[in-house]
N, C-alpha and C positions, 0 to 999 in steps of 0.2 A: 504493499498499500505507501504508494507516493505520489510526486508530483513530477512535472516534466520528462525525467525519463526512468521512470519506473522498470521500464519494457526492458531493462540491460542484465547484462554480467555476464561476469568471469572470461577464459583464454583456453590456447587449445593444445592437440598430439597429436599421436602418431596412429595409424593401424590403418585399413581399408575402408573407405566409403559403407560399405556392408554393415561394418562394425559402426559404424559414426553412428548411425539410427537407430540402432537396437538398444533399446530403455532398458535401462538395468532393473529391473526386478527386485524382489527383497532380498530374493536368494542368489542372487547373483554379484561377483565381486565388483562394484563400481566405486573400487578405492581410489579412481582419476577421474568418475564421470565429473566432477562439476566444471573443471576449469578447460576440457578438450584437453589433459593432459594421455601421456600414452597408459593401457591399461596395465595395472600394475603385474611385475613377473608372478607366475606361480609360486605359492608357497609350498615349499617341499613336506610332502607327508611325513607324519610321525613314525618313529621307528617302531616297530612290531617285534615281541619279544617273543620268542623259541623256545624251545626246551625237548628234551630226546626221549623219546619213549622208552620202553625195557631195553633193559644192555641186552637181553638175549634177540631184539627182531632187530632190524636196518633203522636207522637213526631215520626220526621225522619231525620236520620242522612245523611245529605248527602258531598257527598267526592269532595274537590274542584281539581281543573285540577291542577297535579305537577309542579313546576317552572322546570326551563329550571337546577337551581342552588342545587335541590333538590338531582340530581346523584352525587353532587360531593363528591369524600372523600378520605380521607387523611390519609393514613397508611404506616405501616412499619414494621422495625423487625429486633433485631440485632442477627450476628452470631458470635461466635468465637468458638476453636476448637485446636487440636493439633496433630501431628504426633507422635508416637515413634520407630523412626527404629532400629530394631534389632542389627546392624551393626553399631550404632556409627557414621557416617561418620565423618571423620576429617574437613569438612568444614563446617557442617553442614546443608547439601543442601542435598533434596531430586532428583538424579538424575528422569528426564521423568515427573517432576512436575512444576505447576506455584501454581496457588493459597494454595498450600502446599507443597510449598519447602522449609519450615523449617523447620528440623527434631530435634525431640527433645527440641523445646520450644512453649510455646502455643503461640494460635496467636487471636489477634482480628480481624477478616476478614472483618465483614462488620457489619455498621449502616446505614440501608437505611431508605427515608421517601420518599413519596410519597403523590403529589397531581392531585390528573386527576377529568376530567369529560369527558367519555367515550360515545360515542351514544349506544343508546338502542339497541342492537342486534338482538329483537324481532319487533323493527320499523320499517320492511324492504322497508313499502310502505311511509315511511316519510322523509324528510329533518332532517338530525341533524349534529351538529355538536360538536365538542368536544376538550378538549388539554391533557395534559399529561406531570409532570416534574418529573423527580428522580433525584435525589440525593444521595449521600457515601461518607462514609469515612471511610476507614479499609484498612487493607494489600492487600486485593483482588484488591484495585483502581490501583496499578502497572502496572498491565494488564488490566486495561478498559478503559485508559484513551482515548477520543478522540486525535489526533495531534494536539497541540499548544494550549490544554484548558486543563487547571491543569495541566499538565503533570509535569511542577517544582516547582509545589506553595509552596510545602512543601517537607522537605528536611529528610524525615524520611519513616519509612518501612511501618508505616501510612499516608497515602493520603487522598486528596479529589479528588472528580469525580462528574460529570454530566453524569448520564448513560444514561438517555432519556431524552426529547424535544421536544414535537411536536405537532402538532395540526393536527385531523382529522375531514375528514369530510363525509358523510353516503350520497349519491345522488341517488333517486331513481328510475334512468333512465339506458336504453339499456336492460338488464340483470330482471327479473320479481324479484328476491331478490335486485336490485338495485347493486352498487358495492361501494368500500372506496375508501379514498386518504388520505397518512397520509404524512406529509412536515415535515420534520424537521431530528433531531435523534431519530434514534430507534433501537434498535435488531434486526436483520435478523432472519432468519428462519429455520435454518441448523444445523439438527444436532439432536444425539436422548437425548442431554442432555442439550440443549440451556434453554428450558423451564423451566424442572423441572427434579431433579438427585434426586437420591433413595440414593446415595452415596456421602458420605466428598469426597473422591479424584475423581479424573477427569481421562476420558479414555485419551490416546492418541490424540484419534480421536478431542476430545473437544481441550483439548490444542492446538495442532498442527495440525490439519487437518480441520479446518473449522473457517470462518471470523466470527464476532462477533457481530461488531456494526456497523452503514451508517448515514450517513448523504445523504439525497437527498428527492425522490420523490417516495413515492411505490403505487401502487396501485392494488385491491384487491377484491375478488369478490366470495362470493357462487353461484355459477353455478346452482347446485341442491341440494339436500340436500343429497348426497354423493361425490361434485365434489368441490374444494376450489382450485383457483389459483391464485396464485400472479406475479407481477414484477415489478424491480425500478430499479433507475438510481439514483447513487450514486459518490461520489468524491474517497469514495475508502476502503478497510476496516481500518473502525476505522478512518478516516482521517474525518478531517470539511474540511471546505475552505479557500484558500487564504495560502498564505506564513504565519506561520510556519503549518498551516493546512492540509495541502496537501504536501505529498514528491514528487509527480510529478504532472504534466499538465492533465494529462486524466483523464477520467471518468470510474467508472467500471459498470459492470451488472448485475442483478439478478434476477432468477426468479423461478418459483416451482409451483409444485401441492399437495395435499391431497385427497387423494380415501377414500372412506370408504364403505366396504362392509359385508353382511354375516350380517346385522342387526348390524351395526358399528361394529363387534368383530373386523374385518380386518383392520387397517388402512397401508395407503402407502404412506409416506411422499419424496417427489422427488426435490431436489434443485440444482441448478447450480450456480456457481457464477464467471463472466470470466470479465477480467481489467486487466490493467499494476497497478503493485502492491510494482516495486520496489523503492526506493529511490533515484531521480536525485543526478548529482553530488555534489555541491553546493549549499547552499543557498546565500539567497543575501548578508550574511556578510561577507560568504566567510570561515565561522566555521565549514564547515563538512567535513566529512572524505573524502578526493578524490582519495581513492583506491575501494570506493564504485562503481564507474562503471567499474573499470579496472576488478575489481573481475566478475563483473556481465556481463561484457564483453557483455553489451546490451544497447538498446535504453530506457533505464528508461520509458518511452510514449508510447514505441510499443512493448515492452516485455511484453507478456500476464501471465496471472499468472488464473489456472484454482481449482477450486473445484468443488468435484461434491459429494452430499453424499444420500441417498436411505435408510431410515429408515421404516420398517414394525414392527408392532406392532399386536397381536393376545391373545386378549381375550379369552382364551383357555376354562376357566371356570369365574365363579364369582368372583372363591379366586386367580386364575391363569393367571397373566399375562405373555408372551413373548414377547422380540422384537430383531431384529437386526439391527445394523448399519454398512451401507455399505459405505466407504469411499476409494474417489481417488484425489489426489492435486498433480497438475505440474504448474512449473513454464520454460517460453522460456529460462529466462537470465541463468547465472551461469554453475558452470562442465564444464571450459572454455579450450578450447585447441587451443595452438598456429598453428598458421597456418604452420610452421614448422612439424606438426605432431605430435612434440617429447612435452613430459609431461613437467608440470610444475618444477616438479625436477630434471629433466636433464636437462633442458635449462636452470636453474637458476644456475647450475653446470659449465655449459660450459659459462655462463656469465660471472659468477666469476673467471674461466679459462683464457678467452678471452677478457675481460675486456667491454664488452658493455651490454649497458643498455635491458634486456629481455622485460621488460614496452613499449618498443616501434616494437616489432614484433607484427602483427596484430592477434588477437586472437578471438575465435566463440564462442558463449555459446552451449553446449549441452542438457539444460535443466537438470532439476531434477524433482524427483518425489517420492512421497511418498503414500502409499493405506495400507491399512488394514480393518479386521470386527471388530465387536464387539456385544457380544450375552448377553444377559440379561435374567434372570427371577428374579421374585418378585410372593411373594405367602403369602396372608393377612391371618394372622391367628386367628385375631379379630382384634375389633376397637383397640387395644392399639401399637398389637405387626405385624410386617412384614418381613418376610423372604426375601432377597434380594440377586442375585449373579451377578458373571457378568467375562465374559471372552473375551480375548481382543488378537489381533494379527495385529500389524502394523509395517511397512515394511517403514523405513527412507532411502531411495536407494543410495541417494548420500551425507548422513550426512551432512543435510543442514539443516531440520525442528527442530528437537529435540535439546533443549538448557537450560542450568540453566543461572540463571543471578544474581548472587550475589548482584550485584551494587543496591540501589536504585532508581538508573535511567537508567541502564541498555539496560532495552526491549523499552523502548522509544526513549532511544539512537541507537540504531538498528533501528527502527522502522523511526525514524529522518532520517538515512543514515550518525548520526555523529559517531564518534571514540567511541569505549566501550569495549579499551581492558579487562576491566576483564570477561566479557561473554563470556562463555564456549562452544563451540562446539566441540564435540569427539564422538569416535572415530579418528585419525588423520587417511586418507587416505581411508575409507572404510567404505563403508555402514554398515545398523545395522537393525536385525528384531528384535522386541519386543512383548515380552509376558508377558501377565501381568492377572491374575486372584483375584478378590475380594469376600470375602462372609460377610455379615452385616447384622444388623437390623434397621428397622425403629421404633421408640417408640415414641408415641404421646399419652402419660398418659391425662388422662382426668384433667382438671384443675380447682378448686373451683370456683363457680360464684364470682362476685364481685373483684376477683383482676385486677388490670390494665392492665393485659397482656391477649393477645385473645387464647394463647395455649402456648405449649411445644414442640419441637421435638429434639430427641435424633439421632444420627445417630453413632457409633458402628460399625466398619469393623475391617477385616484383608484381608490383599494386601501382593502380592506376586509378582516383579516382574524381568523375565530373560532373556539375550541376549540369541537368538537362534543363534547366527553369530559365536561365539568366542571369541566375541568383551568382552571388561571387562567396559562398561562406569557406571556402578554405584558404589559412591562411598563408602567407608568404613573407618575403625577407622585407618587405616592404608597406605591405596592406594585403587585402584580401584578395584570391584567385577565384575563377570557374574550373579550374581544377588543380589537381597537383599528383606528386609522383614518387613513388619509392622505394628503394631498396630495403628488406627487411630479414633476419635471421636471427633464428634461437637455437639453444642447445637444452636440453632435457637427460638430466642423468639417473633412470630409476635403480633401486636397491632393495634386497629384502634383509631384513634382520633375521627373520624367523618365517 
C-alpha cells in the first residue's frame, strides 16, 4: 500500500526463462525468488547411518530414515554491479530504474543468506511443515523493505532488510496432491522477472507494475500435473502489520494460476492483486504528509489498486525459450478533478486572484493507469554462455508510477505517506510511453572444485530506453533527454553452508 510507485520492487539473476516464470509454491526452494537472483545450489542430503547385519551373513548397509533437520539448508549469495550511462547524467541517476538507479558508479546490490527447511515437494501424501528466514544487506534493500521493518535502520545507501520470514505447512487433504499453507512474510508470485531474471537491469513492469512482497496467509495447491492455483489475504503490498507497518487499515487480496501444456513446453501464469494501497492522511504521531489525501482525493481504505499480470513462456527448442509478459495496473485514487470541472492549474490561478483556498473545494479522483508488454528471448549457446534479449513497451498514462528516488529513504517515505521532497516524478502534466530494448549474456563459467563458492554468474548487457511521446524524462549531462543508453554488468556469487 503506497503511492506513486507502489508497483515496483526488487533485482535479477540467471536461469532459463522457463524457470523465470514458474512460481515458487510453498514447498519449492525459492531462496532467491525475490530479487531475480539465481536459484540456490542444492543442499547436500544428510548422511545416512548404516550398520552391519549378522557376522554370519554378508554385510548389508541399511539407511536410517532421514530426520526433519536433514532437509535444513543454509545458502546465500553476493551480488555487485554497475551501470555505465553513456549520457553521464548530471544527478547520477538512471531514470526508469530502481535497483540499478545509480549511474556510473559501482553498487553492492545484495548480500543474502537464507536458512530454510521446506516441505518435501514429492511427499504429497504426507503431512509436513517447514520455515524460511531470508535476510539481506545491500543497496537493493532501499526498495525491498516491509513498511515498519528496518526501513530507517541505516542512514546509507546500503541497508538491511528481512526479505522473507514464514512458516509453511503441507496438508494432504481435500485434493489428491494436498495443499500448502504459508503464513508470515513472503514474495508474491506475479511477473516474469520476480523469480529469476536473465538481466541485471529490470523491466518497467517489474519496477513499477507489480507488487513484490506481502504479509499474510497464502494457500496454494497443485490440482493436477498441469494446474497450480494460489490465493492469499495480506495487509498490502510490502506492508507488515499495525502502525507503522501498515499505511492504511484495509486488507488486500492476491490470486493466480499456472497452466502447463504441450509436455510442459508452454507455461501460462496469470495473477491479480486487488486492494487499497494508498497511504492514509496522518500517522498517530502527526508527522505524516497531510497533502497525501488531498492529492489522492480518496479514502485510502476504500480506493482500490489493481495489478494484473499474465506471463506466457514457450520453450520452442531445447535451446530457445520465448516469454511474453503482459501487465495492467490501476489505482482508483489520484488524478483529481475539482467539483467545478476546472483543472488544478486554472483553479490555483483563480484562487491566487480572488484569495480563496482551493483546497476547500471538493475534488474527485479520476484514477491512474499503467500498462505494457515485454517480450523476452533466451538462447542457450552452451553450458557457459546464454544469449538474451528483451523488448518492452510500458505506458505511464498519468505520470503516476515511474519515479526516481535520490534520497536514501525517499521510496519508503512515499510508501508511508511521509513528506519526500527530493523524490522525482516527471514529466509534468503528461503521461509517457516508454520503449526499452536490452541485449545481454548470461555467463556461468565452471568453477574449480574445492573453492568456498558454489558458482559464478556474470550478466553483461546493453540497454537503450526512449520516450515515444515527445517527453524528455531521462537525465543527461546538462539537462533532460528523450532517450538514453547504457552498458551494465553484474556478478553473482552463490554459496552453500549446509
